[in-house]
C-alpha positions as CSV (number, residue, x, y, z in Angstrom):
1,X,-3.6,4.0,5.4
2,X,-2.5,7.3,3.7
3,X,0.9,6.3,4.3
4,X,0.4,3.4,1.6
5,X,-2.0,5.3,-1.0
6,X,1.2,7.8,-0.6
7,X,3.7,4.5,-1.7
8,X,1.5,2.9,-4.1
9,X,1.4,6.7,-5.9
10,X,4.8,6.9,-5.8
11,X,5.7,3.2,-7.0
12,X,3.2,4.1,-9.9
13,X,4.5,7.0,-11.1
14,X,8.3,5.5,-10.6
15,X,7.2,2.3,-12.9
16,X,5.0,4.5,-15.3
17,X,8.1,6.9,-15.5
18,X,10.5,4.0,-16.2
19,X,7.7,2.9,-18.9
20,X,7.6,6.5,-20.5
21,X,11.7,6.7,-20.9
22,X,12.0,3.3,-22.5
23,X,9.1,3.5,-24.7
24,X,10.9,3.9,-27.9
25,X,12.9,0.8,-27.5
26,X,9.7,-1.1,-27.1
27,X,9.4,-3.6,-30.2
28,X,6.0,-4.1,-31.7
29,X,3.9,-6.1,-29.4
30,X,3.2,-9.4,-30.5
31,X,-0.3,-9.3,-32.7
32,X,-0.1,-5.8,-33.2
33,X,1.4,-3.8,-36.6
34,X,2.3,-0.8,-34.7
35,X,4.5,0.1,-31.3
36,X,2.5,0.6,-28.6
37,X,3.9,3.5,-26.5
38,X,3.3,3.1,-22.8
39,X,2.1,5.7,-20.0
40,X,3.4,8.5,-19.2
41,X,1.9,8.2,-15.8
42,X,0.4,11.6,-15.2
43,X,-3.1,9.8,-14.6
44,X,-1.7,8.7,-11.8
45,X,-2.8,10.0,-8.2
46,X,-4.7,13.0,-8.7
47,X,-8.1,10.9,-8.0
48,X,-10.3,12.9,-10.2
49,X,-9.0,12.1,-13.4
50,X,-11.3,9.4,-14.5
51,X,-14.2,12.5,-13.6
52,X,-12.6,14.0,-16.7
53,X,-12.0,11.9,-19.3
54,X,-14.3,9.6,-21.3
55,X,-15.7,6.6,-19.7
56,X,-17.8,4.1,-20.0
57,X,-19.5,2.3,-17.4
58,X,-19.1,-1.8,-17.4
59,X,-20.1,-4.7,-15.6
60,X,-17.4,-7.0,-13.0
61,X,-17.7,-9.5,-11.3
62,X,-15.8,-8.7,-8.3
63,X,-15.7,-10.8,-4.8
64,X,-17.5,-10.0,-2.0
65,X,-14.6,-9.5,0.5
66,X,-12.5,-7.9,-1.9
67,X,-15.4,-5.0,-3.2
68,X,-15.4,-4.6,0.4
69,X,-11.8,-4.1,1.0
70,X,-12.0,-2.0,-1.9
71,X,-15.0,0.4,-0.7
72,X,-13.0,0.7,2.5
73,X,-9.9,1.7,0.7
74,X,-11.8,3.9,-2.1
75,X,-14.2,5.8,0.3
76,X,-12.3,8.9,-0.6
77,X,-11.5,9.4,-4.0
78,X,-14.7,6.8,-5.4
79,X,-14.8,3.0,-6.4
80,X,-14.4,4.0,-9.7
81,X,-11.3,6.0,-9.3
82,X,-10.1,3.1,-7.7
83,X,-10.4,0.3,-10.1
84,X,-9.5,2.7,-13.0
85,X,-6.1,3.2,-11.2
86,X,-5.8,-0.6,-10.6
87,X,-6.3,-1.0,-14.3
88,X,-3.7,1.1,-15.1
89,X,-1.2,-0.2,-12.9
90,X,-1.7,-2.9,-13.8
91,X,-1.5,-2.2,-17.7
92,X,2.1,-0.2,-16.7
93,X,3.0,-3.5,-15.2
94,X,2.4,-6.0,-17.8
95,X,4.0,-3.6,-20.8
96,X,7.2,-3.5,-18.2
97,X,7.0,-7.2,-17.9
98,X,6.9,-7.2,-21.9
99,X,9.7,-5.2,-22.1
100,X,12.2,-7.1,-19.5
101,X,10.9,-10.2,-21.6
102,X,12.0,-8.2,-25.0
103,X,15.2,-7.3,-23.1
104,X,16.0,-10.5,-22.2
105,X,15.4,-11.9,-25.1
106,X,18.0,-9.1,-26.6
107,X,20.8,-9.2,-24.4
108,X,20.2,-12.3,-22.0
109,X,18.6,-13.0,-18.7
110,X,20.1,-10.3,-15.5
111,X,23.1,-11.6,-13.7
112,X,22.9,-12.2,-9.8
113,X,25.6,-9.7,-9.8
114,X,23.2,-7.1,-12.1
115,X,20.5,-7.8,-9.8
116,X,22.3,-7.8,-6.5
117,X,23.7,-4.2,-7.9
118,X,20.3,-3.4,-8.6
119,X,18.9,-4.1,-4.7
120,X,22.0,-2.5,-3.3
121,X,21.0,1.1,-5.9
122,X,17.4,0.3,-4.5
123,X,18.7,0.5,-0.7
124,X,20.5,3.6,-1.0
125,X,17.8,5.2,-2.4
126,X,15.5,3.6,0.5
127,X,18.5,5.1,2.5
128,X,18.5,8.7,1.6
129,X,14.3,9.0,1.4
130,X,14.6,8.2,4.7
131,X,17.1,9.9,5.5
132,X,15.5,13.2,4.2
133,X,12.2,12.6,6.0
134,X,13.9,12.1,9.1
135,X,15.7,15.3,8.7
136,X,12.0,17.1,8.4
137,X,10.5,19.1,5.3
138,X,12.2,21.8,5.6
139,X,15.1,20.3,3.5
140,X,12.9,18.8,0.9
141,X,13.9,20.7,-1.9
142,X,17.5,19.7,-1.7
143,X,19.7,18.1,-3.7
144,X,21.2,14.6,-3.8
């Protein structure tokens, strides 16, 4: 499953980069007195970041079948690192959803035309990435 792990890391990094780039536009969080800044994503994809951060042991209850699946996926980097990355991803996604809600309150909902345009742009980016993958590693640093 190396491909899906790489995709998850890239996806997580993209979401975190998007979070960081719009952090200054996010208003105060509901119930907070200070603006919260979003993650920069630097902790993603390392697998060893948990080892060099201050940590605290906690107990959580997880369905047994899910835990068995996670242990298989997390075997190489460890269960704690896997869970920490999953929690960071969830936290960042929640903050992005909060930002979307705020932006829709400020500017109105995204229209179907805007949504279609964004999906078209993503499809173009996916096609470009696939083209670069297919052309081999010699073009890895080539500008778009």
